[in-house]
All heavy atoms as an XYZ file, in Angstrom:
854
protein
N     -14.562    -12.230      3.547
C     -13.701    -11.074      3.796
C     -12.253    -11.547      3.980
O     -12.000    -12.595      4.544
C     -14.156    -10.349      5.056
C     -15.531     -9.702      4.951
S     -15.551     -8.273      3.897
C     -15.336     -6.979      5.075
N     -11.368    -10.718      3.508
C      -9.943    -10.993      3.612
C      -9.360    -10.153      4.745
O      -9.675     -8.981      4.880
C      -9.237    -10.652      2.287
O      -9.810    -11.435      1.245
C      -7.747    -10.905      2.371
N      -8.517    -10.766      5.541
C      -7.896    -10.075      6.660
C      -6.570     -9.463      6.205
O      -5.776    -10.109      5.516
C      -7.652    -11.057      7.797
C      -7.120    -10.415      9.056
C      -6.945    -11.433     10.150
O      -5.994    -12.199     10.125
N      -7.870    -11.444     11.093
N      -6.364     -8.213      6.601
C      -5.099     -7.529      6.337
C      -4.503     -7.125      7.681
O      -5.120     -6.378      8.433
C      -5.289     -6.270      5.465
C      -5.961     -6.619      4.128
C      -3.940     -5.580      5.228
C      -6.323     -5.411      3.287
N      -3.339     -7.655      7.976
C      -2.599     -7.255      9.167
C      -1.685     -6.118      8.738
O      -0.875     -6.268      7.818
C      -1.776     -8.426      9.744
C      -0.904     -7.952     10.892
C      -2.689     -9.558     10.169
N      -1.838     -4.977      9.376
C      -1.011     -3.813      9.086
C       0.033     -3.705     10.195
O      -0.319     -3.571     11.370
C      -1.861     -2.522      9.021
C      -0.992     -1.327      8.654
C      -3.017     -2.685      8.035
N       1.286     -3.811      9.815
C       2.363     -3.727     10.789
C       2.448     -2.301     11.334
O       2.053     -1.343     10.653
C       3.678     -4.152     10.147
C       3.713     -5.608      9.652
C       5.035     -5.895      8.946
C       3.473     -6.583     10.785
N       2.954     -2.133     12.554
C       3.033     -0.792     13.140
C       3.820      0.185     12.271
O       4.860     -0.161     11.699
C       3.738     -1.029     14.477
C       3.419     -2.447     14.815
C       3.403     -3.169     13.493
N       3.292      1.386     12.175
C       3.939      2.510     11.494
C       3.959      3.656     12.499
O       2.929      3.934     13.123
C       3.142      2.902     10.243
C       3.737      4.034      9.479
N       3.553      5.350      9.841
C       4.519      4.049      8.371
C       4.182      6.129      8.976
N       4.784      5.375      8.082
N       5.090      4.326     12.693
C       5.197      5.304     13.783
C       4.171      6.437     13.746
O       3.810      6.960     14.794
C       6.618      5.856     13.652
C       7.101      5.434     12.311
C       6.322      4.228     11.912
N       3.661      6.793     12.585
C       2.714      7.905     12.480
C       1.313      7.436     12.102
O       0.327      7.794     12.748
C       3.215      8.946     11.442
C       2.193     10.049     11.237
C       4.558      9.523     11.870
N       1.217      6.628     11.068
C      -0.089      6.270     10.511
C      -0.836      5.202     11.295
O      -2.063      5.170     11.281
C       0.072      5.811      9.058
C       0.700      6.820      8.109
C       0.867      6.215      6.728
C      -0.138      8.080      8.048
N      -0.099      4.324     11.965
C      -0.730      3.200     12.666
C       0.231      2.685     13.741
O       0.779      1.587     13.617
C      -1.061      2.121     11.628
S      -2.106      0.799     12.199
N       0.454      3.466     14.798
C       1.501      3.143     15.775
C       1.377      1.760     16.414
O       2.395      1.145     16.731
C       1.362      4.243     16.827
C       0.624      5.341     16.171
C      -0.228      4.711     15.113
N       0.172      1.282     16.613
C      -0.014     -0.023     17.250
C      -0.238     -1.150     16.258
O      -0.476     -2.292     16.657
C      -1.202      0.038     18.218
C      -0.958      1.016     19.349
O       0.201      1.128     19.793
O      -1.929      1.677     19.775
N      -0.191     -0.839     14.970
C      -0.555     -1.834     13.981
C      -2.065     -2.007     13.989
O      -2.771     -1.382     14.788
N      -2.567     -2.840     13.093
C      -4.013     -3.052     13.018
C      -4.304     -4.339     12.285
O      -3.477     -4.845     11.522
C      -4.688     -1.888     12.300
N      -5.489     -4.856     12.538
C      -6.019     -5.981     11.774
C      -7.349     -5.503     11.207
O      -8.247     -5.112     11.954
C      -6.217     -7.237     12.653
C      -6.812     -8.361     11.833
C      -4.892     -7.661     13.276
N      -7.433     -5.465      9.876
C      -8.634     -4.972      9.218
C      -9.154     -6.026      8.250
O      -8.460     -7.003      7.963
C      -8.367     -3.644      8.482
C      -7.320     -3.826      7.377
C      -7.916     -2.571      9.481
C      -7.080     -2.564      6.538
N     -10.354     -5.827      7.755
C     -10.927     -6.744      6.773
C     -11.299     -5.967      5.525
O     -11.645     -4.783      5.587
C     -12.157     -7.448      7.343
C     -11.794     -8.416      8.454
C     -12.977     -9.284      8.868
O     -14.135     -8.933      8.549
O     -12.720    -10.315      9.507
N     -11.219     -6.650      4.379
C     -11.555     -6.026      3.103
C     -12.255     -7.043      2.208
O     -11.934     -8.235      2.250
C     -10.302     -5.514      2.420
N     -13.182     -6.546      1.425
C     -13.843     -7.377      0.408
C     -12.845     -7.677     -0.697
O     -12.102     -6.779     -1.128
C     -15.021     -6.626     -0.204
C     -16.265     -6.590      0.620
C     -17.000     -7.924      0.647
O     -16.889     -8.723     -0.305
O     -17.668     -8.164      1.660
N     -12.813     -8.898     -1.197
C     -11.986     -9.169     -2.377
C     -12.354     -8.195     -3.503
O     -13.525     -7.864     -3.693
C     -12.339    -10.610     -2.729
C     -12.692    -11.214     -1.396
C     -13.439    -10.113     -0.678
N     -11.348     -7.710     -4.209
C     -11.550     -6.725     -5.263
C     -11.313     -5.302     -4.803
O     -11.239     -4.386     -5.619
N     -11.161     -5.101     -3.497
C     -10.864     -3.781     -2.933
C      -9.363     -3.558     -2.992
O      -8.580     -4.467     -2.734
C     -11.335     -3.717     -1.461
O     -12.711     -4.013     -1.391
C     -11.059     -2.365     -0.842
N      -8.952     -2.353     -3.313
C      -7.512     -2.068     -3.300
C      -7.032     -2.005     -1.850
O      -7.799     -1.668     -0.938
C      -7.201     -0.752     -4.013
O      -7.621      0.355     -3.253
N      -5.771     -2.327     -1.656
C      -5.187     -2.210     -0.314
C      -5.314     -0.773      0.169
O      -5.644     -0.532      1.331
C      -3.718     -2.692     -0.311
C      -3.639     -4.194     -0.602
C      -3.046     -2.357      1.014
C      -2.228     -4.725     -0.794
N      -5.105      0.184     -0.716
C      -5.204      1.608     -0.347
C      -6.604      1.920      0.182
O      -6.743      2.528      1.247
C      -4.886      2.481     -1.560
S      -4.819      4.247     -1.219
N      -7.637      1.517     -0.537
C      -9.003      1.786     -0.085
C      -9.306      1.082      1.234
O      -9.973      1.643      2.103
C     -10.019      1.380     -1.148
C     -10.099      2.378     -2.292
O      -9.771      3.556     -2.078
O     -10.494      1.962     -3.399
N      -8.803     -0.131      1.392
C      -9.020     -0.856      2.648
C      -8.395     -0.108      3.816
O      -9.006      0.021      4.886
C      -8.459     -2.277      2.545
N      -7.188      0.393      3.623
C      -6.529      1.163      4.677
C      -7.306      2.436      4.986
O      -7.607      2.725      6.145
C      -5.097      1.500      4.267
C      -4.137      0.318      4.113
C      -2.821      0.773      3.494
C      -3.898     -0.384      5.433
N      -7.657      3.188      3.958
C      -8.383      4.440      4.157
C      -9.746      4.209      4.802
O     -10.167      4.986      5.668
C      -8.536      5.174      2.825
C      -7.241      5.700      2.207
C      -7.501      6.181      0.783
C      -6.620      6.790      3.055
N     -10.430      3.137      4.397
C     -11.745      2.812      4.969
C     -11.668      2.476      6.455
O     -12.679      2.498      7.158
C     -12.384      1.636      4.230
C     -12.837      1.988      2.821
O     -12.892      3.199      2.485
O     -13.117      1.049      2.041
N     -10.460      2.147      6.913
C     -10.255      1.795      8.318
C      -9.437      2.847      9.056
O      -8.756      2.547     10.038
C      -9.609      0.409      8.410
C     -10.596     -0.673      8.080
O     -11.343     -1.127      8.941
N     -10.640     -1.094      6.818
N      -9.506      4.070      8.586
C      -8.879      5.226      9.234
C      -7.362      5.146      9.341
O      -6.764      5.710     10.255
C      -9.498      5.475     10.615
C     -10.991      5.758     10.519
O     -11.390      6.496      9.595
O     -11.742      5.248     11.359
N      -6.737      4.440      8.408
C      -5.283      4.431      8.304
C      -4.975      5.320      7.112
O      -5.160      4.930      5.962
C      -4.724      3.001      8.137
C      -5.130      2.146      9.344
C      -3.204      3.043      7.954
C      -4.839      0.676      9.194
N      -4.561      6.546      7.388
C      -4.484      7.604      6.382
C      -3.205      7.537      5.547
O      -2.383      8.450      5.555
C      -4.627      8.967      7.056
C      -5.973      9.179      7.712
C      -7.137      9.162      6.722
O      -6.983      9.682      5.602
O      -8.193      8.603      7.075
N      -3.081      6.457      4.778
C      -1.938      6.322      3.881
C      -1.997      7.444      2.840
O      -3.071      7.837      2.403
C      -1.918      4.923      3.218
C      -0.614      4.717      2.466
C      -3.148      4.714      2.324
C      -0.361      3.282      2.059
N      -0.819      7.956      2.494
C      -0.779      9.005      1.476
C      -1.204      8.439      0.128
O      -0.955      7.268     -0.185
C       0.629      9.580      1.370
C       1.025     10.407      2.572
C       2.343     11.116      2.359
O       2.496     11.804      1.336
O       3.214     10.966      3.218
N      -1.835      9.272     -0.658
C      -2.243      8.915     -2.023
C      -2.368     10.199     -2.830
O      -3.439     10.619     -3.228
C      -3.530      8.087     -2.030
C      -4.672      8.703     -1.275
N      -4.687      8.790      0.102
C      -5.814      9.265     -1.698
C      -5.808      9.378      0.481
N      -6.516      9.693     -0.593
N      -1.215     10.832     -3.051
C      -1.155     12.179     -3.628
C      -1.796     12.270     -5.007
O      -2.312     13.318     -5.373
C       0.294     12.658     -3.687
N      -1.780     11.194     -5.779
C      -2.355     11.239     -7.126
C      -3.811     10.792     -7.132
O      -4.386     10.561     -8.194
C      -1.537     10.399     -8.093
S      -1.662      8.614     -7.818
N      -4.407     10.693     -5.946
C      -5.809     10.264     -5.812
C      -6.048      8.877     -6.415
O      -7.056      8.633     -7.071
C      -6.759     11.303     -6.393
C      -6.767     12.607     -5.628
C      -7.149     12.467     -4.165
O      -8.061     11.681     -3.844
O      -6.513     13.146     -3.327
N      -5.068      7.991     -6.216
C      -5.182      6.579     -6.589
C      -5.236      6.351     -8.103
O      -5.875      5.428     -8.573
C      -6.389      5.930     -5.899
C      -6.331      6.056     -4.383
C      -7.530      5.441     -3.724
C      -8.599      6.485     -3.583
N      -9.768      6.023     -2.860
N      -4.534      7.194     -8.864
C      -4.557      7.068    -10.322
C      -3.290      6.440    -10.898
O      -3.057      6.511    -12.100
C      -4.784      8.442    -10.955
O      -3.684      9.293    -10.694
N      -2.461      5.855    -10.049
C      -1.204      5.219    -10.471
C      -0.290      6.232    -11.158
O       0.204      6.004    -12.247
C      -1.458      4.001    -11.369
S      -0.001      2.948    -11.577
N      -0.103      7.384    -10.488
C       0.748      8.415    -11.052
C       1.826      8.890    -10.074
O       2.530      9.849    -10.365
C      -0.110      9.606    -11.489
N       1.939      8.244     -8.904
C       2.972      8.609     -7.938
C       3.348      7.362     -7.143
O       2.912      6.266     -7.476
C       2.488      9.738     -7.018
S       1.256      9.246     -5.785
N       4.120      7.547     -6.098
C       4.518      6.390     -5.276
C       4.145      6.556     -3.815
O       4.602      5.794     -2.973
C       6.039      6.160     -5.368
O       6.714      7.291     -4.806
C       6.490      5.930     -6.780
N       3.318      7.529     -3.487
C       3.064      7.833     -2.081
C       2.281      6.746     -1.351
O       2.311      6.700     -0.128
C       2.345      9.181     -1.914
O       1.102      9.147     -2.608
C       3.201     10.319     -2.439
N       1.602      5.868     -2.064
C       0.842      4.792     -1.406
C       1.606      3.469     -1.417
O       1.022      2.404     -1.193
C      -0.539      4.635     -2.043
S      -0.508      3.908     -3.701
N       2.899      3.529     -1.627
C       3.756      2.338     -1.653
C       3.631      1.544     -0.354
O       3.676      2.113      0.737
C       5.207      2.804     -1.863
C       6.239      1.762     -1.634
N       7.382      2.013     -0.912
C       6.320      0.472     -2.020
C       8.132      0.930     -0.874
N       7.504     -0.023     -1.538
N       3.434      0.255     -0.479
C       3.438     -0.660      0.660
C       4.314     -1.863      0.331
O       4.609     -2.133     -0.830
C       2.013     -1.153      1.041
C       1.137     -0.003      1.507
C       1.356     -1.918     -0.096
N       4.696     -2.568      1.372
C       5.434     -3.822      1.217
C       4.521     -4.929      1.727
O       4.068     -4.884      2.873
C       6.757     -3.781      2.007
C       7.617     -2.603      1.524
C       7.497     -5.111      1.870
C       8.766     -2.249      2.435
N       4.227     -5.881      0.858
C       3.331     -6.985      1.212
C       4.214     -8.109      1.748
O       4.822     -8.861      0.985
C       2.483     -7.430      0.002
C       1.523     -8.542      0.407
C       1.721     -6.239     -0.580
N       4.305     -8.205      3.077
C       5.201     -9.163      3.725
C       4.692    -10.597      3.653
O       5.491    -11.538      3.633
C       5.420     -8.759      5.186
C       6.149     -7.444      5.355
C       7.573     -7.564      4.908
N       8.305     -6.318      5.113
C       9.470     -6.068      4.573
N      10.050     -6.954      3.803
N      10.058     -4.919      4.791
N       3.378    -10.776      3.627
C       2.789    -12.112      3.470
C       1.594    -12.008      2.542
O       0.826    -11.046      2.621
C       2.351    -12.683      4.818
C       3.501    -12.992      5.749
C       3.050    -13.560      7.084
O       1.941    -14.121      7.169
O       3.819    -13.410      8.056
N       1.456    -12.988      1.652
C       0.339    -13.018      0.717
C       0.625    -12.329     -0.602
O      -0.260    -12.197     -1.441
N       1.858    -11.904     -0.824
C       2.224    -11.165     -2.031
C       1.831    -11.917     -3.303
O       1.305    -11.320     -4.257
C       3.723    -10.868     -2.031
C       4.202    -10.112     -3.237
C       4.087     -8.735     -3.284
C       4.767    -10.770     -4.317
C       4.525     -8.018     -4.391
C       5.214    -10.068     -5.431
C       5.086     -8.686     -5.469
N       2.078    -13.212     -3.335
C       1.822    -13.988     -4.554
C       0.342    -14.166     -4.868
O      -0.012    -14.594     -5.958
C       2.512    -15.354     -4.476
C       4.020    -15.209     -4.569
O       4.528    -14.276     -5.185
N       4.742    -16.117     -3.941
N      -0.541    -13.816     -3.923
C      -1.973    -13.911     -4.188
C      -2.485    -12.719     -4.995
O      -3.584    -12.756     -5.542
C      -2.761    -14.001     -2.878
O      -2.739    -12.763     -2.188
N      -1.686    -11.656     -5.076
C      -2.086    -10.448     -5.806
C      -1.817    -10.622     -7.295
O      -0.866    -11.296     -7.689
C      -1.306     -9.238     -5.289
C      -1.403     -8.951     -3.796
C      -0.430     -7.847     -3.412
C      -2.820     -8.583     -3.411
N      -2.658     -9.989     -8.125
C      -2.374     -9.970     -9.554
C      -1.035     -9.278     -9.774
O      -0.672     -8.367     -9.029
C      -3.463     -9.219    -10.315
C      -4.698    -10.026    -10.547
C      -5.637     -9.339    -11.534
O      -5.160     -8.602    -12.428
O      -6.842     -9.557    -11.395
N      -0.334     -9.680    -10.791
C       0.968     -9.080    -11.084
C       0.815     -7.598    -11.405
O      -0.196     -7.166    -11.976
C       1.615     -9.807    -12.256
N       1.828     -6.828    -11.045
C       1.831     -5.405    -11.372
C       2.062     -5.230    -12.870
O       2.675     -6.081    -13.523
C       2.918     -4.694    -10.571
O       4.174     -5.300    -10.807
N       1.574     -4.108    -13.398
C       1.807     -3.833    -14.811
C       3.055     -2.965    -14.976
O       3.693     -2.566    -14.001
C       0.575     -3.208    -15.476
C       0.202     -1.846    -14.918
O       1.041     -1.188    -14.260
O      -0.950     -1.424    -15.149
N       3.399     -2.657    -16.213
C       4.629     -1.928    -16.504
C       4.622     -0.526    -15.906
O       5.642     -0.067    -15.381
C       4.829     -1.856    -18.019
C       6.168     -1.304    -18.428
C       6.396     -1.363    -19.927
O       5.730     -2.149    -20.624
O       7.260     -0.598    -20.398
N       3.490      0.164    -15.945
C       3.408      1.514    -15.377
C       3.678      1.482    -13.877
O       4.466      2.276    -13.360
C       2.039      2.141    -15.656
C       1.785      3.503    -15.012
C       2.813      4.532    -15.476
C       0.374      3.966    -15.304
N       3.034      0.539    -13.170
C       3.267      0.430    -11.729
C       4.726      0.099    -11.448
O       5.340      0.696    -10.553
C       2.348     -0.629    -11.120
C       2.525     -0.755     -9.621
C       1.636     -1.816     -8.981
O       0.788     -2.411     -9.667
O       1.815     -2.032     -7.772
N       5.298     -0.817    -12.201
C       6.705     -1.183    -12.004
C       7.629      0.011    -12.208
O       8.581      0.212    -11.449
C       7.106     -2.321    -12.945
C       6.466     -3.645    -12.585
O       6.009     -3.807    -11.435
O       6.415     -4.520    -13.468
N       7.350      0.822    -13.236
C       8.176      2.002    -13.490
C       8.094      2.986    -12.326
O       9.099      3.572    -11.923
C       7.745      2.694    -14.789
C       8.153      1.918    -16.035
O       8.981      0.989    -15.923
O       7.631      2.240    -17.113
N       6.900      3.172    -11.781
C       6.739      4.069    -10.638
C       7.415      3.503     -9.395
O       8.073      4.237     -8.654
C       5.263      4.332    -10.370
C       4.587      5.264    -11.369
C       3.086      5.220    -11.203
C       5.109      6.680    -11.212
N       7.258      2.219     -9.184
C       7.866      1.600     -8.000
C       9.377      1.769     -7.977
O       9.975      1.878     -6.900
C       7.498      0.117     -7.917
C       6.120     -0.187     -7.368
C       5.771     -1.654     -7.574
C       6.008      0.189     -5.898
N       9.988      1.832     -9.156
C      11.442      2.044     -9.214
C      11.852      3.341     -8.520
O      13.001      3.497     -8.139
C      11.927      2.064    -10.663
C      11.984      0.676    -11.277
O      12.013     -0.311    -10.521
O      12.012      0.593    -12.522
N      10.919      4.272     -8.351
C      11.206      5.559     -7.722
C      10.832      5.589     -6.240
O      11.081      6.579     -5.564
C      10.433      6.660     -8.449
C      10.772      6.758     -9.915
C       9.844      7.711    -10.618
C      10.083      7.658    -12.118
N       9.098      8.435    -12.856
N      10.237      4.533     -5.738
C       9.733      4.511     -4.355
C      10.874      4.370     -3.352
O      11.858      3.670     -3.595
C       8.740      3.374     -4.174
N      10.700      5.015     -2.203
C      11.664      4.883     -1.116
C      11.522      3.503     -0.496
O      10.418      3.033     -0.230
C      11.392      5.953     -0.051
C      12.413      5.930      1.041
C      13.572      6.627      1.081
C      12.370      5.152      2.240
N      14.261      6.338      2.225
C      13.544      5.423      2.964
C      11.464      4.241      2.770
C      13.831      4.842      4.177
C      11.751      3.648      3.986
C      12.924      3.948      4.678
N      12.625      2.807     -0.271
C      12.601      1.522      0.412
C      12.058      0.373     -0.416
O      11.499     -0.580      0.114
N      12.215      0.440     -1.722
C      11.693     -0.586     -2.628
C      12.218     -1.977     -2.268
O      13.395     -2.140     -1.964
C      12.100     -0.227     -4.059
C      11.643     -1.171     -5.169
C      10.130     -1.107     -5.318
C      12.332     -0.800     -6.470
N      11.321     -2.961     -2.289
C      11.695     -4.364     -2.086
C      11.043     -5.197     -3.182
O      10.207     -4.704     -3.943
C      11.224     -4.903     -0.719
O       9.809     -5.125     -0.775
C      11.572     -3.964      0.419
N      11.377     -6.467     -3.210
C      10.766     -7.377     -4.185
C       9.274     -7.578     -3.916
O       8.537     -8.023     -4.792
C      11.493     -8.719     -4.175
N       8.808     -7.238     -2.714
C       7.395     -7.386     -2.359
C       6.664     -6.033     -2.331
O       5.601     -5.914     -1.743
C       7.237     -8.071     -0.992
C       7.682     -9.512     -0.967
C       9.190     -9.636     -0.789
O       9.847     -8.810     -0.162
N       9.765    -10.668     -1.390
N       7.233     -5.022     -2.977
C       6.619     -3.694     -2.998
C       5.483     -3.640     -4.011
O       5.561     -4.243     -5.085
C       7.656     -2.634     -3.367
O       8.552     -2.419     -2.318
N       4.446     -2.896     -3.644
C       3.326     -2.606     -4.550
C       2.820     -1.205     -4.266
O       2.996     -0.676     -3.166
C       2.160     -3.588     -4.320
C       2.419     -5.017     -4.749
C       2.656     -5.179     -6.250
N       1.579     -4.673     -7.087
C       0.547     -5.410     -7.527
N       0.451     -6.674     -7.185
N      -0.380     -4.866     -8.297
N       2.181     -0.611     -5.253
C       1.406      0.593     -5.017
C       0.066      0.114     -4.490
O      -0.626     -0.665     -5.154
C       1.233      1.406     -6.300
C       2.519      1.943     -6.918
C       2.188      2.755     -8.165
C       3.301      2.777     -5.927
N      -0.285      0.560     -3.305
C      -1.498      0.017     -2.676
C      -2.761      0.374     -3.444
O      -3.767     -0.325     -3.342
C      -1.607      0.474     -1.220
O      -1.776      1.878     -1.126
N      -2.722      1.423     -4.273
C      -3.898      1.782     -5.069
C      -4.111      0.820     -6.222
O      -5.203      0.748     -6.787
C      -3.787      3.216     -5.584
S      -2.504      3.485     -6.836
N      -3.090      0.056     -6.569
C      -3.182     -0.865     -7.703
C      -3.305     -2.327     -7.282
O      -3.712     -3.164     -8.077
C      -1.946     -0.705     -8.596
C      -1.786      0.679     -9.167
C      -2.971      1.090    -10.004
O      -3.294      0.449    -11.000
N      -3.643      2.156     -9.589
N      -2.965     -2.647     -6.052
C      -2.983     -4.028     -5.558
C      -4.364     -4.346     -4.998
O      -4.769     -3.801     -3.973
C      -1.914     -4.216     -4.497
N      -5.082     -5.224     -5.681
C      -6.428     -5.597     -5.260
C      -6.384     -6.852     -4.396
O      -5.762     -7.851     -4.746
C      -7.327     -5.838     -6.476
C      -7.451     -4.671     -7.451
C      -8.399     -5.044     -8.591
C      -7.909     -3.403     -6.755
N      -7.073     -6.781     -3.279
C      -7.150     -7.888     -2.333
C      -7.878     -9.057     -2.982
O      -8.894     -8.869     -3.657
C      -7.904     -7.419     -1.057
C      -8.170     -8.562     -0.128
C      -7.127     -6.310     -0.371
N      -7.368    -10.247     -2.773
C      -8.038    -11.471     -3.225
C      -8.555    -12.217     -1.993
O      -8.905    -11.589     -1.017
C      -7.055    -12.321     -4.045
C      -6.573    -11.646     -5.320
C      -7.651    -11.456     -6.368
O      -8.658    -12.185     -6.352
O      -7.485    -10.554     -7.216
N      -8.568    -13.527     -2.022
C      -9.077    -14.341     -0.915
C      -8.028    -14.611      0.159
O      -8.369    -15.022      1.264
C      -9.599    -15.684     -1.447
C     -10.727    -15.558     -2.434
C     -12.030    -15.103     -1.795
O     -12.262    -15.311     -0.608
N     -12.880    -14.476     -2.581
N      -6.757    -14.399     -0.158
C      -5.665    -14.726      0.753
C      -5.400    -13.566      1.710
O      -5.320    -12.410      1.291
C      -4.381    -15.029     -0.053
O      -4.664    -16.107     -0.951
C      -3.225    -15.408      0.854
N      -5.251    -13.880      2.995
C      -4.923    -12.858      3.992
C      -3.551    -12.255      3.687
O      -2.678    -12.925      3.113
C      -4.930    -13.454      5.393
C      -6.328    -13.881      5.840
O      -7.321    -13.448      5.216
O      -6.422    -14.641      6.820
N      -3.376    -11.007      4.077
C      -2.145    -10.273      3.790
C      -1.537     -9.696      5.054
O      -2.257     -9.399      6.015
C      -2.443     -9.099      2.841
C      -3.097     -9.405      1.505
C      -3.465     -8.114      0.790
C      -2.192    -10.265      0.645
N      -0.230     -9.523      5.046
C       0.483     -8.750      6.051
C       1.166     -7.629      5.286
O       1.923     -7.880      4.338
C       1.514     -9.591      6.824
C       2.316     -8.723      7.779
C       0.822    -10.715      7.585
N       0.866     -6.373      5.673
C       1.311     -5.213      4.921
C       2.119     -4.287      5.829
O       1.741     -4.029      6.973
C       0.083     -4.456      4.354
C       0.487     -3.143      3.722
C      -0.654     -5.323      3.352
N       3.219     -3.790      5.282
C       4.035     -2.789      5.963
C       3.971     -1.493      5.171
O       4.157     -1.499      3.944
C       5.485     -3.270      6.060
C       6.414     -2.267      6.683
C       7.858     -2.748      6.710
O       8.131     -3.913      6.393
O       8.725     -1.917      7.045
N       3.691     -0.402      5.841
C       3.741      0.919      5.217
C       5.134      1.473      5.487
O       5.526      1.617      6.644
C       2.670      1.851      5.805
C       1.282      1.252      5.621
C       2.762      3.235      5.155
C       0.189      1.979      6.393
N       5.909      1.763      4.431
C       7.265      2.271      4.657
C       7.264      3.554      5.486
O       6.299      4.327      5.469
C       7.781      2.530      3.242
C       6.989      1.606      2.390
C       5.622      1.580      3.018
N       8.355      3.759      6.178
C       8.477      4.920      7.059
C       8.429      6.237      6.289
O       7.910      7.231      6.772
C       9.790      4.818      7.837
C       9.964      5.891      8.875
C      11.216      5.642      9.698
C      11.386      6.714     10.757
N      12.580      6.481     11.572
N       8.956      6.245      5.060
C       9.035      7.479      4.278
C       8.337      7.320      2.939
O       8.201      6.206      2.423
C      10.495      7.863      4.016
C      11.294      8.075      5.263
C      12.266      7.164      5.659
C      11.082      9.201      6.071
C      13.000      7.356      6.814
C      11.811      9.389      7.230
C      12.774      8.475      7.589
O      13.498      8.662      8.733
N       7.920      8.449      2.363
C       7.410      8.486      0.999
C       8.114      9.620      0.269
O       8.735     10.478      0.887
C       5.883      8.750      0.928
O       5.632     10.073      1.412
C       5.104      7.735      1.717
N       7.972      9.606     -1.036
C       8.484     10.706     -1.842
C       7.260     11.519     -2.257
O       6.541     11.158     -3.166
C       9.246     10.185     -3.075
C      10.435      9.345     -2.628
C       9.694     11.337     -3.968
C      11.124      8.599     -3.747
N       6.998     12.582     -1.513
C       5.842     13.429     -1.772
C       6.298     14.876     -1.732
O       6.349     15.492     -0.675
C       4.732     13.178     -0.746
C       3.481     13.964     -1.054
O       3.472     14.851     -1.883
N       2.401     13.618     -0.377
N       6.640     15.411     -2.899
C       7.190     16.765     -2.968
C       6.187     17.814     -2.487
O       6.585     18.806     -1.892
C       7.672     17.083     -4.387
C       8.802     16.203     -4.805
N      10.034     16.265     -4.217
C       8.869     15.230     -5.726
C      10.826     15.375     -4.760
N      10.146     14.721     -5.694
N       4.912     17.603     -2.723
C       3.915     18.571     -2.277
C       3.895     18.657     -0.755
O       3.833     19.731     -0.163
C       2.539     18.199     -2.799
N       3.958     17.523     -0.099
C       3.933     17.492      1.359
C       5.225     18.027      1.954
O       5.241     18.586      3.028
C       3.680     16.065      1.830
C       3.517     15.977      3.317
C       3.058     14.629      3.715
N       2.825     14.629      5.151
C       2.824     13.560      5.880
N       2.982     12.386      5.327
N       2.607     13.634      7.159
N       6.319     17.832      1.234
C       7.623     18.269      1.731
C       7.898     19.737      1.412
O       8.997     20.225      1.612
C       8.708     17.388      1.121
C       8.597     15.947      1.573
C       9.502     15.023      0.784
O      10.277     15.516     -0.074
O       9.433     13.821      1.007
N       6.907     20.441      0.855
C       7.014     21.858      0.516
C       8.093     22.150     -0.517
O       8.779     23.156     -0.436
C       7.250     22.696      1.779
C       6.118     22.555      2.757
O       4.949     22.582      2.358
N       6.443     22.397      4.032
N       8.262     21.270     -1.506
C       9.229     21.504     -2.597
C       8.551     22.226     -3.725
O       7.463     22.070     -4.045
C       9.794     20.191     -3.123
C      10.704     19.527     -2.153
N      11.888     20.062     -1.735
C      10.577     18.354     -1.482
C      12.473     19.245     -0.877
N      11.697     18.205     -0.706
């Protein structure tokens, strides 16, 4: 099992968390399986940016993002060089430290 340290998020995980995931599991599924309700407006189909995370440690252990994910990430709030869509980033053997950004771009949730 791979350990994922989730940094504190004011709403989704105020105290932070340490969770475990099977290699091959997406970061998004690992978070959801551990009651960290990260947004995933497109139901994990790589069609939005609501599940954007920043992989603070272990980023290089993840498979590289593809062009579609990169294009979507360009629209994400708070984009960094370590940003990934958590629905597309599959956990490997290396432990990770993940930050969930404070904001997302979710027009449905924002009543637009």
